[in-house]
N, C-alpha and C positions, 0 to 999 in steps of 0.2 A: 173527741179526738180518737178514741178507739174505733168508732163507727166510720170516720173518714178514712183511717188506715185500712179497715176491712174492705171498704168500697174500692180503694185503690188496688188492693190485692186481688179482689174478684175481677176488676177491669183488666188487670195485667194478665190474669189467668185466662180470661175469655179471649184476649187478643192473641195469646200464644196458641190457644186451641184453634182459633180461626186460621192463623197462619199455617199450622200443621195440617188442617183439613184441606186448605188450598194446595199444599204440596202434594198430599196423597190423592186428592181428587181434582185433577186439573180441569175436568169437565163441569165442575160445580158452578162457575160463572155463567155457563149456558143453561144449566138446569134451574137455577134460581128464577131467571126471567120466564122460563117455560112454566115453572110452578105457579108464579104469579098470574100468568095468563090463564092457566087452568082454573085458578081460584076466582078470577074475574068472570070466566064463563059460567062457573058453578053458581056464583053469587047473583049474577044479573041476567044470565041467559037460560041455562039448563042446570038445575040443581043436581049435584052428585051426592052420593051417600057420605056419611061422616068418617069412613075408614081412611081417607086421604090424609087428614091432619094426624091421625093416629100413627100411620106408617112413617110419616115424616118425623114424628117425635121419637119413635123406636130407632129409626136410622141415626138420628142425632145422638141418642144415648149410647149406641154401640160405638160410634166414632169417638165420642168423648172417653169412653172406657179404654179403647185402644191407646189413645193419646196418653192417658194417665199411666198405663202400664209401661209404655215406652220411656216416659220421663223417669219413672221409678228405676228402671233398669240402667239408664244412663247415670243416674245419681249413685246407684250401688257400684257401678264400675269406677266412677271417679273416686269414691271413698276407698274401694279396694286398692286402686292404684296408689293413692296417697298413703295407705296403710303399708303397702309392700315397700315402696321406695323410700319412705321417710321414717317409718317406725320399725318394720321388720329389717334385721341386719342383712339378710340375703334373700334373693328370689329363688324359686325352684330351679333345679338343674335342667339345663337345656342341652340337647345333643349337638355336637359340632363336627360330625364326620365330614360335612361339606367343606369346613375350613381346612382340614388336612388334605383333602383331595385337591383343593385349589392351591395349597402350598406346594404340593408335589409337582403341579404344573408350572408354577412360576419360579420355583427354587433354582433349577440349573442355569437358566438364562438371565434371570433378573436378580433374585435375592442373593444367591451365592457370590457372584462377582462383586456386588456392592458391599456386602458384609465382609468379604475377604479383604477388600481394599481398606475398609474402615478399621477392622481389627489389626491389620498389618501395621498401619501407622501407629496404633496404640501400643502394640507389642514392641515395635522398634523404639518408641519413646521410653517405655518402661525398662527396656534392656540397658539403656544408658545409665540408669541409676541403681539397678539391682543385678547382681551376679554372684554366684558362689565363689568360695575361696579357691576352689580347684581350677577355675577358669580365669585366665588373664584377660581375654578379649573374646567376645561372641558377636556374631553377625547373622542376621536373618537373611536366608537365601531364597526360600520358597514358602509360600503360604497359600493353602487351598483348603476350604472347608469340606470339600467333597460333594458328591451328588446326593447324599442322603440327608433330607431335611429333618428337623426336630418334629416330634409328635406333640400337638397342642390339644389340650382338653380331652384326653383319652377317657376320663370319667365324666365328661361334660363340662359346661361352663355356667356361671351364674353372675348376676349383677349385684354389686354391693353399693352402699352409700357411705361416703366419707365426707362429713360435713354437708356441703351442697354439691359435691362432685360425685358423679356416677362412675363407678369403677367396675370393669369386667375382670373376674377372677377365673383362671383356668390353669390346669396343670401343664408343666413343661417338662418333657422327657426327651433328651437328645442322646442317643447311643449310636455313634457312627464309627465304623472301622475303615472308612474311605478317606479319612482326613489325611492331609500331607503337609506338615509344617517342618521345615528342615533348617537347622542352625549349623553354622560352621564355627567351632570354638577353638581358640588357641589356649592350650593348657598352661597353667602356671607351675612353677617349681614346687615340689621335686619332679612332677611330671613334665614331659616335654613333648613337642609336636602338636599336631592338630587332630581334631575328632569331629565327626558328624553326629549331631543329635537330631533324631527324627521323632516327631509326635505323629503316630499313625492311628490312634483311636482316642475317642473322648466320650465321657459320659457325664452329663449335667442333668440334675433332676431337682425340680423345685416348683413353687407356685408362682405363676406370672400374673402381674396386674397390669391392665391396659386402661388408660384414662384419656378419652377424647377431650381436646381443648379447643378453644377459639372457634366453636361451631364447625368442627371437623377439619380445620386447617392442618392439625397435627395430632399425633397420639403420643402420650407419655407412657413409657413402659419400664417396669422394675420388678424385682423379685420381692415377694412378701417377707422373706427371711433369707439368710445366706444359703444358697443351694448346695446340694451334694455334688462334689467334683472329683472325677477320677480320669486319669489320662494314661495312655500306653506309650512308653518311650523305648526306642531302639537306638543303639549306638553303633557307629561304624568308623572306619579309618581310611576311607577312600575306596572307590570302585564298589564292588559287591561284598567286600570283606567286612564282616560284622563281628563284634565281640559282645559278650554278655553285658547287660545293663549294669552289673555290679562293678564293671571296670571304672565307672565314674560315680562313686558313692555320693549320695545326697543330691544328685542332679534332678532325679525324678521328684523327690520331695520339694525341692526348690521350685520346680516348674508348677507343681500343684498349688503350692503356697502363693506363688506369684499370680497365678490365674484367679485363685480364690480372693486374694486381697484386691485385685483389680476390679472384680465383680462387686465386692463388698463396698468399695469406695465410690463406685460410679453408678450402680443400678440395683441397690438394695434399699428398701424403704427407710427413710423418705427420699433418698437420692434417686433421681429418675433421668433416663435418657429420652431423647425426643426423636420421633420419626415423622417427618413432614409429608404431607399429601398435597403437593401443589397442583393447581389446575393446568399449569403451563410449565414446560421444561425448557429453559433457555440453553441447555447443553453447555454450561460453563461450570468450571471447578474453582471455587474460591480458595486462595492460598494465604490470605491475610486480610486485615482490615484495620481501620482507625476508628476508635470508639470514644466519644466524648462523654465523660461521666461527671455529673454534678451531684455532689452530696449536699442535699438541702438541709435536712434537720432530723432530729430524733425526738420521740415523744414518749412520756410515761416510763422513763427508765427506772427500773427497780429490780430488787432481788426476789427470786421466787421463794415462797414458803411452802411447807408441806401441805397445808390446807389448800394453797393455791394450786399445787400440782394435782391434788385429788380433784379439785373443782374443774380444772382444765381437762382432765382425763374423762370426767363424766359429762362434760358439756358438749353439746352438739352444735352450738352456734359458732359463728365465724370469728367471734371476738374472745380474747382472753381476759381473765380477771387481773387487774393490776396488782403487782406484788408490793414488797416493802420499798418505798421510794428511796432513791439514792440521796446522799447528802446534798443539800441545796448548794453547798459550796464546792461540790465535786467538779473537777476540771477534766473534761473528756475530749478526745479527738478520735477521728476515723482514719485508718490506714487502708487505702485502696490498693488491691494487689491483683495483677493479671500476669501469671507466670512469674518471672523474676523482676518484672517492672512494678515498683511500688511508689505510691505518692501519699502524702499526709496532709490532712486539713489543719486549720488553725485550732487552737484550744478554746473551748467554750465552757461556761459555768452553768450548773443547774441540771435538773432531771429532764429538761426540755431544751436541749442546746440547738442552735441554729448556726450552720457553718456556711452554706452557699459557696462551696469550693468546687471549681471545675478543673478537670484534668483530661488530657488526651492520652488514651491508653492504646496499646497495640495488640491486636489479635493475631495469633499464629495459627493459621489454618481456617477451616470453615466453621469451627466451633470455638468457644472460649468460656472461661469461668471468671467472673468478676467477684472477688472476695472483699468483704467490708469487715475489718477488724476494729473492734471498739476497745480503746485503752483509757485508763484513768491515771492522772498524775497524782503523785503523793503530795502531802501537804507542804513539803519542802520544795516541790517543783523540780526535783532532780530525777527521781525514778518514776517509771510509769509501769502500771500493772495491766495485764491483759484481762478483759472482762468477758467478752463474748464475740460472736461473729455471725454473719449471714452471707449468702452468696446468690448471685444471679447468673444464669447460664444464657449464652447467646448462640444462635445457630443460623447459618445462611440457608435459605430455602431456594430451590432451583428455579422459582419464578422471579427471583430478584428481591424478594422481601426478606425480612428478618424476624425471628421469633425470640422473645425473652421470656424466661420462666424461672420461678423460684418456689421455695417451700413456703406455704401459707400457714395460717393458724390451724392448729390441730392436725398438722401434717397434710393440709390441703394444698392447693395449687394456686399460685398467682401467675397469670400468663398475659402477655401483651403481644400484639402483632403490628410491625411497621411495614407498610406496603412498599415503601421505597426508602432509599437513603436520604437522610436529612430530616426525617420525621421524628419529632420529639416524643418520647414515651415516658410517662411517669409511673412509678411503682412504689407501693408501700409494703415493705417486707418485714415480718417479725424477726426479732433476734432469737437465736437458738441458745441451748445450754441453760445456764442458771440465771439468766438476766431476762426480764420482761421488757416490753417496749417495742416500738416499731421504728424503722428507718425509712425515710422518704428520700428517694433519689430520682434523678431525671437522666435519661439515656438518649443519645443521638448517635446512630451509626453513620459516620461521615462518608465512608467509602468502603467498598469491597474491591479487592485486587484479585485478578484471575490469572490462571496458568497460561492463558493464550496472549497475555500482554496487555489486556484491556483493564480499565478501572471504572467502576460505577461510582460516580461522585454524588455529592448531595443534591445536585441539580438534575439527577437522573440521566445525565449524558454519559455516554461511554467513550472514553478516549483510547486511542490506539497506542497506548504505552502502559508499562507496568513497572513498579518498583516495590515489591512486597517486602514486608518485614519478616525476617526469619528465613531459614533454609537449612539444608544439610549438604555438606560437601560430598561429592561422589567422585566419578571419574573426571580428572582434570584434563580435558581435551580442549585445546585452543581453537576458537572459531575463526580466527583471522581478523576479527573486528577490534577496534579500540573503544574503550570506555573512558570518558573524560569525567572526572569527579572534582567538583569545586567545593571546598570547605568554606562556606561563606561566613557564618557567624554562629554565635551561641547566645543563649539567654538563661537567666536564673540558675547559673552554675553554682555548685556548692563551694563554699569558702572554707579555709582552714579554721577549725574550731578553736585553735589556740592563738594563732597570730591574726586571724580575721582577714588574711590576704588571699588573693586568688591570682596566680600567674599561670593561665591555662595554655595548653597546647593539645593537639589531636594527633593520634597515630591512626593511619589507615592500613589495613592488611587485606590483600586480596590474592589468594593463592600463596605464592612465595614472595610476592612483591610487598614491600613495606615502605611507607612514606610517612613523613612527619611535617606538621605545619610549624611555622615560627611560634615562638613563645611571646605572649603579650603580658605586660606587667600590670598588676593591681587593677583587675577588672573582672567582674562576673558577667559582663555583656560584651565579649570579645568580638572583633571583626577581623577575620583572617584574609578571606578572598584568595586562598592558595589553591592552585589548580594542579591536578595530577592525572596521569594517563596510565591505564592498565590494559594489558592484552586480555580480551574476554576469554573466560574459561567456561566450557559447557558443563553440564551435569549438575546444575544447581549450586555452584560455588557462591558463597555469600561474602559480602564486604563486612569486615569487622571494623567497628569504630570504637576507639578507646580514647577517653579524655583524661588528662593528667593535670595536676597542680604542681608546678615546679617547686622543689624544696631543696634545702641545703644538702641533706644527706641522701634521702631517697624520695622520689616523686610520689605524691599521693594520687591514687586513682579516684576520680570523681565521676565515674559512670562509664558505661559501655553500651553498645547496641549492635545489632546485626541487621544488615540490609541485603535482601535477596535481589540480585541484578538479573536473574534469568527472565527472559521474556521481553526485555527492553528492545523495541523495534528500531530499525534503521531510521535515523533522522529524528527520533523521539527524544525529548528531554523532559525532566521533571524537577520541580522545586519542592522540597519536602523538609518538614521539621521532624527530626527523629528523636523521640524521647529517650533519655539515658536510663538504663536499668541499674538496679542495685544501689540507687541513691534516692534521696527525698525529692529532688528537683533537678531540672536541667534539661535542655534540648539543644541539638546541634542542627543547623540548617545546611542541607546539601543540595547542590545542583548537579544532576546526573544526566549525561548526554551520551548517546550511542552514535559514534562516528560511522557513517554509512560505508559499505564496502567500496562503492565507487570512489569515495574520497580517499580511502586507503589505496585503491588502484591508481588514482591520480598521483598520490604521493610516491608510489613505486615507480610510475612512469617518469615523474619529475626527477626522482633520484637516479633512475637509469640514464636520463638525459645528461645528468651531471656526474656520470659514473667516473669520469676522469678527474673530478674535483676531490679535494680533501680538506680536512680541518686541521689547522695549525694552532696549537695551544701552547702558550708560554706561561708557566707558573713562575711568577717572579718572586713574591714575598708574601708575608702575612704580618698582622699587627694585632696587639691587644688580645692575644689568645688566652684562654683560661688556663690556670695552673692545674695540671693533672697529677703532679707529684707532691709529696709531703713537703719537699723543700721549696715549694713555691714556683717551680718552673715546669717545663714540659720538654719532651723529646719529639717534636712534631715531624710528620711527613704527610704527603698527600697521596691518596689513591684515586686515580681517575677511572670512572666507569662510563664507557660509551657503548651502549648496546651490550653485546656479549664480550667485548674487549675490555681488559683491565690493565692499567699501567700505574706505576707509582714513582714518586720522587725519592731522593735520598733522605736519610734521617739527619736532622740538625739537632744537636744535643744541647740541653740546658738553656733554653731560650723561649721567650714568648713573642719574639719578633724575628722569625727565621727568614732567611734569604736563600732561595733555591736556584732561580734562573735556569730552569730546565724546560726543554722544548719537546713536545710530543706531536705526532701526526697520526690522523685517523682518516680512512676513506669515508667520505660523507655518505651517510645513510638516512639522515633525517631524524635519528633517535635522540632522546634527551642525553645531555652530558652532565654527569653528577660528580662533584668533587667531595671526597670524604677526608677530613683532616683528623688524623689519629695521633695518639701518643704512643711512641715505641716503648716496649717493656720487654726485657729479655726473659723474664720469669713469669710474670702474670700476663693474662690476656690483654691485648691492646684496648685502650680506652678511646672512645670517640670524643672529640673536642669541637665538633661542629660539622655541618655539611651545607652544600649549596648547589644550585643548578645554574649552569652557564648557558645563557640564551644566545643563540647564533643564527637562527633561522631568518631573521630580518636584516642581517648584515649584507652590505654590498660586496660583490666579488672582489677579492684582492685588496680590500680596505680593512686594515686592522682596527680593532676596538680595544682600547685600554680602559679597564674598569676595576674598581674596588667593589667586591661583592660581600655583603654581611653574611655571616655564618648563622645557620638556623639551629635551634635546639640548645643553644647556650646563651649565657648572659651577654657575652661580648666576643669580639673577634671578627676580623675581616681578612679577606684574601685578595691579593692583587694579581690579575691575569691579563694577558693580551691574547685575543683570539682573532683568527683570520680565516675566512672562507676562500680557499685558494682554488683557482680554476687552472686546469692543465694548460701550459704553454709549450712552445716548441722546445725550449731549453730543458724543461722537466721531462718531456717525452723523449728527447735525445738521451738524457741520462738513464732513463728507465730502459730504453732499448739497448744502450751500451752495456748496462749491467746484465740484461737478459741474454745478450749475445755472448758476453764473456763467460758466464757461469750457468745461465739458465735458471728460470724461477724455481723449477722443481729441485734442482741441486742446492739452490740457496736455502729453500725451506728445510731440506734434509739436513744441511749443515747446521742450521739454527736449532733444529730439534736435537741433533747429537750434542751440541754445545750445552743446551739447557739440561739434558739428561745427565751429562757428565758433571755439570755443576750441582745438580740435585744429589747425585751419588757421592760427590766429594763432601757435601755438607753433612750427609747422613753418616758417612765414615768418620768424619772429624768431630761428630757430635755438636754441630753448629747450633746457633740459637733458632728457636722456632720461627721468629719473624723472618729471618733470612731464608729459611726453608719455604715459608709460605710465599715469599716473593718469587723464589725460583719456580715453585709450582705454578704460580700465576703466569710467569713467562712461558712455561710449557703449554698451558691452556691457550694462551694467545697464539703461539706457533701452531698448535693443533687446529684452532679455528681458521687460521690462514691456510693451512693445508687442506682443510675441508672445502673452503671456498675455491681453492685452486683445482681440486679434484672435480668439483661441480663444473668449473669452467672447461676443464678438459673433456668432460662428458658431453657438454654442449657442443664443443668444437668437433668432437668425434661424431656426434649425430649429424652435424652439418656436413662434415666430410663424407660420411656414408651416403647422405642424401645426394650430394653432388656426384658421387661415383655412380649411384643408381641412375641419376638423370643423364650422365654422360653415357652409360651403357645403353640406356633406352634410345639416345640419339644415334649411337653407332649402329644399333640394330635397325633403326628406322631407315638410315641412309643406305645400309648394306642390302636391304630387302626391297630395292627399287625395281622398276620394270626390267625384264630380261632383254639383253641385247640381240638384235636381229642379225642373221648371217648374211654375208654378201653373196 
């Protein structure tokens, strides 16, 4: 057996030597036949001397020696590389002046704008949660990192090995006096007024670690430890007037602490940030996404011991030593958290629980952090204790793909790459803190939503609409479009823990507009199908969705969400399930549609065609109203809201079945007509006892519709109305012309304004009740709206009159400048 193995070894060595000779001596195949031919001639024709075989043997010996030396050098290089990368902690220092020269070139036009935009959003988000006591409100107005880049690897750089991950270590020194970050702060009491806070210099020094992942698709970066941070702060109060920094004590310290904490929580080992290196840039900015998270199972749950911790610190392998196992009867569950949205799995028993729970989570922006919190129930099953956690970070890449990464064993890296939406990614992530074990999860990025209105769905198709989750209100400027929102249904809503009932309703708030659906009784799967229309507001205004459970004394909140409507294109609509935040379960289905501008124009044209028409509303009576007073009755009245116009009925005291029989008229504009039934109270604020919307758009002209309309938002109550779409006839026109000729519309409006103001003045002097004063002010607002419309009409008529005068003048000049008359 040893001889056979030795023969195989020699045969392999000879074959390698022959291949090497063939590579170094490409003419050898031609020389061998030539040598054989010479040998044949020497043997059979003309004998040569014996030096030819000797020369061939010497040549072969030299070639074999060269081959062996080359193989020895390659073997030594491999051993040295293995020794340096896997045994030695660091490699020799390498100079990196080239890196700083490259950074100087790309910093002003590429790095600085991207980093400024990224850090600006981070600072704005942090300012909402943290501010000093001297500042009541603070707003970021300007953010620029300046033209001076940081210095990297001034003392050189080196490679290190962390488990199986190669890490580049280099110094980071950023000392810039060209930075410009300006805040506008509203000062709190006892200080008053506003102040400007300007960060004009920054100094950050530490050791930076760079880890390439996914074969160069991205680079993770972090500080080895918390860096040294110093900033320069200047204070001002408008213009160029500045005051010493001590005018606002503690602000500079607060800013340094805020910056240091932000760095420590996001990019100090083992926390890392990701910088992607996509081969293609689709030029799209992600503003949100929908992520499906499946919590599969956990394995080898246990508590760490001291020997275990020492073993883990000294171990260089990718696996950890199992600790003290948890009780076999331990009941655990996982809470998944993304921002304020949380979901819980079911409870499982043992150190290797299996949940297989799937949730739809919402990402706000192009990055997100999915946290997994492990809890254990007590033996009595009432109280639960927090054990440990782990997290996975998500980032959108500019080529349309998605990167997931987390902290691995021994502070290593676990990274996955999804080339397109809909691709399932499985990850096994170790738990942190004092608990050992691993969590197995499955992630599917269902869609990314972009700022231009498009959505990348799981089938990799891009639709021309967008409805991203989250947003921030800015300047509320109306765009002229209408947004139609339909609250379709809900599912898995939370029920009352005491009564076990769920009587849900939904409130929608967009800008200052607030609507509410009807209340459905005893169901956690409600179907509303209520439609509402909003005037679109620019500047990133978001739709607030709040779901409540009706209760006797105070309604319980069972979740809320925010939907960004910016970027929804004309004619686009979307059906979306919105997860409710701050609760364990629950989703609301919304259908959102943008009404095109041409449709609005057609509505305006149609309304202008029926400009002479009006709406006649008769509020007759109501029945089965809820009791708002302690005595079991109400003092109801109705407030009618039609566009910007508001009118109200008289108050009927101490009754649940009032009878008003009052008639109101409105010029038809096509806007919704809403009736608010309220309970009058002279001391306390008025209480709402229901509302409803009166539909009139489908009515035939001059054909009254008599209907009972159920009130929304209350358990019972109906209101009886009669509504008619009137079309102007000759009799109505004659009466209008008679009134206008007798007094004139302008004089009539002025008289109404004077009467309303006198009424308000009298109520103020007499100390009248607040409700009567509110009614008088409403009448003043209605007269003022009518006056504004009349002024606009006069301006249009004035413009037409001036145009006619100009046309008439042009005609006179044209006729007077005819050909000259000839003399006889």
